[in-house]
C-alpha positions, 0 to 999 in steps of 0.5 A: 254792660253790668251785672250786679254793678260789675262790667261783664262780657257774654263770652271770655277766656278763663284764667287757664288761657284756653277754656271759653266761658259764657253766661248760661242764658237758659238759667236767667233770670233765676240764676246767673251761672257761668258755663265753661266750654272746652271742646267744639262739641260743647260750643256747638251744644251751647249754640244749638241749645241757646245757652248762647243766642243772638246772631253776633254772640253766636258768631263769636261763640262759633269762632271760639269753638273752632279755636277749641277744635284746633287745640284738640286736632289742628289737622285739615280733617279736624278743621273741616269736621269742626267747621261742619259741626259748628256751622250746622248748629243753627240755621237762621242766623247768618253770623254763624256761617259768616264766622265759620267762613272767616275762621276757615279762611284764616286757618286753612293756609296755616301749618297745623302747628300754628292754627290753635294760636291763630284761632284764639287770636282771630276769635278774640279779634272778632269779639273786640270788633263786635263790641266796637260795632255794637257801640257804633250802632248805639251811637248812630241810633242815639240820634233817632231817640233824641229826635223822638224826644219832645221837651223833657218828657220820657221817650217810650220805646218798644222792643221785641225779643232780646237784642241787648248785650246778652245777644252780643259780646257787649252793648247789644244791637237794638238796646245799644241806642237805649243804653247810650241814651240812658247813660247820656241822661235822656229819660227813656222807658222800654216796653219789653215784649215777653216774646213767647215761646221762650219768654226771652223778653221777660227772662233776658231783656228785662233782666239786663235792663234792670241790671243797668238801671233802665226803666222798663215794663214787661208786657205780653207779646200782643199788647204792642199794637194796643200801646201804639194805638194809644200813643204810648210808643214813640218808636220801635227798635228790634234786632235781626238775625239775617237781613237780605241785600234788599232790606228784609229782616228775619227776627224773633217770631212776632216781629212782623206783627209789630211792624204791621201795627207800627205802620198802621199807627205811624210809629217809626219801626227801626231795625238795628244790625251789624253788617255781618248780619246782612246776607248779600246772596238773598233778595227775598226774605220771605221766600229765601230765609230758612226759618228754624223750627224748634222743639214743640216743648218750648211752646207747651212748657214754661219754666218759672220760680215758685213761691219757695224759690224753686225753679220748675218747668210745667206743662201748660197745654192740654195732654196730647196737644200738638205744637208748632214752633217757628222761631223767626218771621220775616218783616219785609223792607217796606215796613222798616222805617230805617236800618241802624248799622255800625256805619250809619242809618239807612233806608231798608233797600238795596241802594241804602245798604250798598251806599253804606257797604260799597264793597258789596255793590253789584 
């Protein structure tokens, strides 16, 4: 994807060949800043504080975090400590656990002296795989957008939170079909939910769509149902941080309400995801997926740019007000029209997922 006309990934190695650099997403959209990560501790902080976020990018950042750890201490003790530190940075996105387990499986059998080089190689492989996975998700989802096109009119798509290239290494999940449709000359317009409490739709999705030249309109979270009632949404595409073996999906808080509105208005509701986001050990998302409870400050405070260009954070709540901040909710499979994966489009069901991923069939 592009930033000021220049192709960028969200994570890469610096010129020294070992420092990991990422886009500091907490600074967007008011400033484009690159942050160096030089230790496992810094990688864990980047994940926990949402400097990087989105399930696929969290996984790749975790992999590079282990590479940084092996550069500092490649012993068995160092590997175990780094895996524990990074693996506990955030609870909901299954890619974090998946990436750490994959790296440990590669590194554990090796002699300590060989671990750092192997870790960087494996992390780079995971990054490249994520790019291809997201490209494939977009290719499969493109057909759904083409189907929604009637004559030459614009296809209106609603998305929730950020599941674009900023959530991945490149392309994105939910936005990948949109980017590919736009690049293919299909007229698309995106309704961007602001997604309180962190306003990731406003600060991230709208920013990256603008960078790529995709027409879009920012709306308040709760406007989605109204737009669907009035025929202004042709389809909904969202991402997911964890998907059960039976097709339930955990995504940014408020996704469930969009799915309910879509079902009532007979608007297709699609979820785009890589296979690494599927947790094959879970069968009931509402009961089994851990929901991250983040700082109340994300609800009581907002950051913006004032008239003189200064970025400020202000308190928007009454003094002493308590705030709850569940970061995700779970949309049951019955409300999902289809899942869009790198292997194809399928029903949100155990049978549908196992048909695409037979290696997980039971």
